[in-house]
Backbone as CSV, one residue per row, in Angstrom:
resi,resn,N_x,N_y,N_z,CA_x,CA_y,CA_z,C_x,C_y,C_z
1,MET,-9.682,142.723,-54.788,-9.609,141.366,-54.826,-9.276,141.835,-56.809
2,GLU,-8.130,141.192,-57.510,-8.072,141.199,-58.475,-9.465,140.107,-59.247
3,ASN,-10.254,139.956,-60.352,-10.561,139.293,-61.246,-10.349,139.197,-62.187
4,ILE,-10.484,138.218,-62.865,-10.281,137.502,-64.077,-11.362,137.133,-64.960
5,ILE,-11.128,137.460,-66.095,-12.112,136.965,-67.387,-12.069,135.553,-67.644
6,LYS,-12.626,134.565,-67.500,-12.196,133.478,-68.482,-13.609,132.908,-69.412
7,GLY,-13.436,133.315,-70.274,-14.707,132.805,-71.046,-15.453,133.687,-70.746
8,ASP,-17.019,132.800,-70.456,-18.003,133.349,-69.530,-17.829,133.696,-67.899
9,PHE,-16.503,132.969,-67.378,-16.776,133.335,-66.009,-15.663,134.290,-65.192
10,LYS,-16.018,135.182,-64.414,-15.198,136.083,-63.922,-14.589,135.362,-62.581
11,MET,-13.192,135.113,-61.919,-12.833,134.453,-61.157,-11.804,135.318,-60.623
12,THR,-11.203,134.841,-59.277,-10.282,135.819,-58.531,-9.115,134.900,-58.777
13,ARG,-8.119,135.754,-58.858,-6.828,135.139,-59.203,-6.360,133.799,-58.036
14,GLY,-6.677,133.773,-57.213,-6.594,132.301,-56.671,-7.349,131.161,-57.044
15,GLN,-8.879,131.694,-57.661,-9.689,130.479,-58.304,-8.854,129.847,-59.787
16,GLU,-8.594,130.894,-60.374,-7.647,131.033,-61.578,-6.350,129.786,-61.298
17,VAL,-5.544,129.946,-60.169,-4.199,129.281,-59.723,-4.914,127.980,-59.489
18,PHE,-6.082,127.689,-58.768,-6.453,126.626,-58.381,-6.733,125.654,-59.548
19,TRP,-7.770,126.354,-61.008,-8.140,125.748,-61.637,-6.693,125.572,-62.836
20,GLU,-6.119,126.294,-62.864,-4.856,125.719,-63.290,-3.767,124.658,-63.233
21,LYS,-4.019,124.506,-62.116,-3.307,123.391,-61.538,-4.085,122.198,-61.667
22,ILE,-5.307,122.046,-61.293,-6.199,121.144,-61.942,-6.020,120.523,-63.481
23,LYS,-6.115,121.783,-64.160,-5.851,121.643,-65.537,-4.516,120.643,-65.830
24,ARG,-3.360,121.350,-65.080,-2.220,120.866,-65.152,-2.463,119.086,-64.663
25,LEU,-2.769,119.051,-63.516,-3.085,117.615,-62.892,-3.226,116.865,-64.045
26,GLN,-4.760,116.975,-64.546,-5.530,116.351,-65.782,-4.244,115.999,-66.871
27,ASP,-3.517,117.217,-67.027,-2.898,116.967,-68.579,-1.728,115.827,-67.885
28,GLU,-1.207,116.024,-66.777,0.192,114.975,-66.534,-0.647,113.685,-66.430
29,ILE,-1.653,113.285,-65.436,-2.173,112.233,-65.733,-2.946,111.449,-67.023
30,LEU,-3.294,112.484,-67.899,-3.425,111.874,-69.353,-2.369,111.464,-70.049
31,CYS,-1.194,112.564,-69.872,0.424,111.941,-70.606,0.647,110.518,-70.184
32,ILE,0.927,110.572,-68.675,1.061,109.116,-68.038,0.770,108.075,-68.887
33,TYR,-0.824,108.194,-68.428,-1.736,107.289,-68.955,-1.535,106.475,-70.879
34,SER,-1.408,108.145,-71.447,-1.292,107.632,-72.914,0.090,106.564,-72.968
35,LEU,0.983,107.015,-72.186,2.019,106.289,-72.153,2.259,104.525,-72.195
36,LYS,1.228,104.433,-70.684,1.151,102.960,-69.903,0.164,102.200,-70.776
37,LEU,-0.363,103.073,-71.356,-1.877,102.236,-71.941,-1.538,101.086,-72.915
38,SER,-0.584,100.471,-73.462,-0.540,99.418,-73.926,-0.209,98.069,-72.803
39,ARG,-0.103,98.680,-71.661,0.538,97.656,-70.161,-0.842,97.065,-69.968
40,TYR,-2.015,97.614,-70.456,-3.118,97.207,-69.549,-3.883,96.014,-70.501
41,ASP,-4.434,95.265,-69.611,-5.297,94.181,-70.281,-6.537,94.521,-70.190
42,THR,-7.118,95.025,-69.472,-8.497,95.223,-69.110,-8.910,96.642,-69.119
43,LYS,-9.974,97.344,-69.986,-10.374,98.489,-69.279,-10.335,98.832,-67.719
44,GLU,-10.966,97.951,-67.291,-11.293,98.287,-65.758,-9.747,98.823,-64.879
45,ASP,-8.658,97.901,-65.184,-7.626,97.940,-64.634,-7.253,99.438,-64.798
46,LEU,-7.580,100.013,-66.108,-6.713,101.153,-66.615,-7.464,102.358,-66.102
47,LEU,-8.828,102.104,-66.088,-9.472,102.879,-64.829,-9.275,103.420,-63.487
48,LYS,-9.514,102.033,-63.630,-8.948,101.981,-61.425,-7.824,103.044,-61.449
49,ASP,-6.574,102.796,-61.999,-5.443,103.477,-61.921,-5.220,104.968,-62.653
50,VAL,-6.330,105.347,-63.329,-6.356,106.725,-63.731,-7.122,106.976,-62.839
51,THR,-8.182,106.489,-62.465,-9.205,107.344,-61.100,-8.067,107.445,-59.727
52,TYR,-7.664,106.286,-59.257,-6.574,106.438,-58.257,-6.015,107.616,-58.551
53,ASP,-4.956,107.588,-59.506,-4.154,108.609,-59.641,-4.459,110.059,-59.193
54,THR,-6.023,110.219,-60.142,-6.672,111.164,-60.179,-7.184,112.041,-58.938
55,ILE,-7.574,111.060,-57.687,-8.024,111.326,-56.824,-7.073,111.674,-55.874
56,TYR,-5.995,110.788,-55.944,-4.821,110.763,-55.111,-4.168,112.391,-55.062
57,SER,-4.268,112.891,-56.803,-3.734,113.993,-56.769,-4.087,115.266,-56.111
58,LEU,-5.385,114.781,-56.144,-6.831,116.235,-55.729,-6.520,116.217,-54.336
59,MET,-6.538,115.017,-53.584,-6.263,114.829,-52.272,-5.229,115.670,-51.768
60,GLU,-4.001,115.291,-52.573,-2.863,116.203,-52.236,-2.857,117.508,-52.282
61,LEU,-3.520,117.811,-53.207,-3.527,119.391,-53.769,-4.750,120.031,-52.734
62,LEU,-5.714,119.156,-52.104,-6.649,119.968,-50.877,-5.372,119.705,-49.757
63,ASP,-4.539,118.996,-49.231,-4.177,118.973,-48.058,-2.812,119.896,-47.876
64,GLY,-2.577,120.091,-49.376,-1.287,121.668,-49.331,0.111,121.218,-50.100
65,PHE,0.119,119.716,-50.642,1.009,119.312,-50.875,1.415,119.264,-52.357
66,ARG,0.770,120.066,-53.105,0.940,119.938,-54.720,0.910,121.616,-55.021
67,ASN,0.884,122.775,-54.318,1.255,123.948,-54.503,0.758,124.689,-53.105
68,GLU,2.500,125.475,-52.967,2.131,125.883,-51.523,1.261,127.306,-51.209
69,ASN,0.487,127.676,-52.120,-0.326,128.434,-52.343,-2.022,128.352,-52.137
70,ILE,-2.076,126.889,-52.135,-3.761,126.373,-52.056,-3.469,124.951,-51.005
71,ARG,-4.448,125.176,-49.971,-4.707,124.448,-49.366,-6.296,124.402,-49.186
72,GLY,-7.038,122.968,-49.165,-8.200,122.803,-48.840,-8.513,122.792,-47.226
73,ASN,-9.555,123.232,-46.949,-10.289,122.315,-45.442,-11.845,121.670,-45.524
74,VAL,-10.967,120.882,-45.744,-12.402,120.008,-45.881,-13.258,119.538,-44.473
75,ILE,-14.735,120.074,-44.668,-15.549,120.228,-43.080,-16.121,118.922,-43.040
76,PHE,-16.562,118.458,-42.173,-17.779,117.705,-41.746,-18.660,118.050,-41.125
77,LEU,-19.775,118.390,-42.094,-20.603,119.436,-41.351,-21.500,119.298,-40.403
78,SER,-21.575,117.797,-40.136,-22.500,117.429,-39.279,-22.192,117.667,-37.468
79,SER,-20.430,117.750,-37.884,-20.003,118.058,-36.583,-18.899,119.399,-36.764
80,GLY,-19.013,119.989,-37.656,-18.462,121.388,-37.984,-16.880,121.027,-37.894
81,LYS,-16.281,119.791,-37.828,-15.057,119.663,-37.863,-14.021,119.242,-39.123
82,SER,-12.782,119.825,-39.483,-11.730,119.103,-40.458,-11.296,117.840,-40.320
83,ILE,-11.822,117.266,-41.799,-11.424,116.004,-41.949,-10.102,116.060,-42.258
84,ASN,-9.434,117.214,-42.459,-7.803,116.936,-43.339,-7.323,117.857,-42.110
85,SER,-5.732,117.746,-42.076,-4.844,118.414,-41.435,-3.478,118.439,-42.085
86,GLU,-2.556,119.158,-40.995,-0.697,118.832,-41.995,-0.670,117.488,-40.978
87,HIS,-1.068,117.208,-40.311,-0.757,115.658,-39.371,-1.808,114.882,-39.881
88,ASP,-2.734,114.909,-40.610,-3.459,114.081,-41.327,-4.111,114.244,-42.238
89,PRO,-3.197,113.852,-43.308,-3.908,114.548,-44.752,-4.720,113.508,-45.375
90,LEU,-5.556,114.110,-45.880,-6.520,113.300,-47.049,-5.768,112.060,-47.869
91,HIS,-4.512,112.465,-48.775,-4.086,111.439,-49.591,-3.183,110.293,-48.786
92,ASN,-3.345,110.430,-47.801,-2.789,109.503,-46.711,-3.791,107.646,-46.505
93,TYR,-5.045,108.581,-47.232,-6.128,107.191,-47.223,-6.373,106.590,-48.537
94,CYS,-5.871,107.067,-49.847,-6.366,106.588,-50.679,-6.144,105.246,-50.979
95,GLU,-4.705,104.598,-50.491,-4.653,103.209,-50.235,-5.782,102.226,-49.461
96,ASN,-6.296,103.072,-48.527,-6.834,102.473,-47.926,-8.441,101.724,-48.331
97,TYR,-8.910,102.798,-49.251,-10.288,102.627,-49.762,-10.297,102.542,-51.336
98,LEU,-9.206,102.629,-52.001,-9.461,102.928,-53.537,-8.817,101.627,-53.975
99,SER,-9.143,101.144,-55.571,-8.895,100.303,-55.903,-7.247,100.749,-57.028
100,ILE,-6.646,100.083,-56.907,-5.651,100.002,-58.168,-5.416,98.410,-58.798
101,SER,-4.624,99.035,-59.865,-4.759,97.468,-60.476,-3.097,96.263,-60.170
102,LYS,-2.768,95.359,-60.741,-1.563,94.781,-59.754,-0.346,94.998,-60.757
103,LEU,-0.596,95.968,-61.596,0.774,96.160,-62.661,1.581,96.988,-61.830
């Protein structure tokens, strides 16, 4: 397995791909909301939308929708069963549980 040195950390190629994707997600969300900043009346509404989009994007990544080479298997430890699958992805539930602004 190929190891890569990043700063003080040694990581596998897979870990590097994962963290590079996370960094791109952060950059995308930062760019989007930098452009939308003036549309928000309250910091709370801005933060709701930023955190919603961040969490939604991370759930898409775990579900395998953001990168064909990355898919997470989230296990509920007390049952040992996966809580996400191709047919029941985590990102589908964001709207039911997370708040967004009315913009």
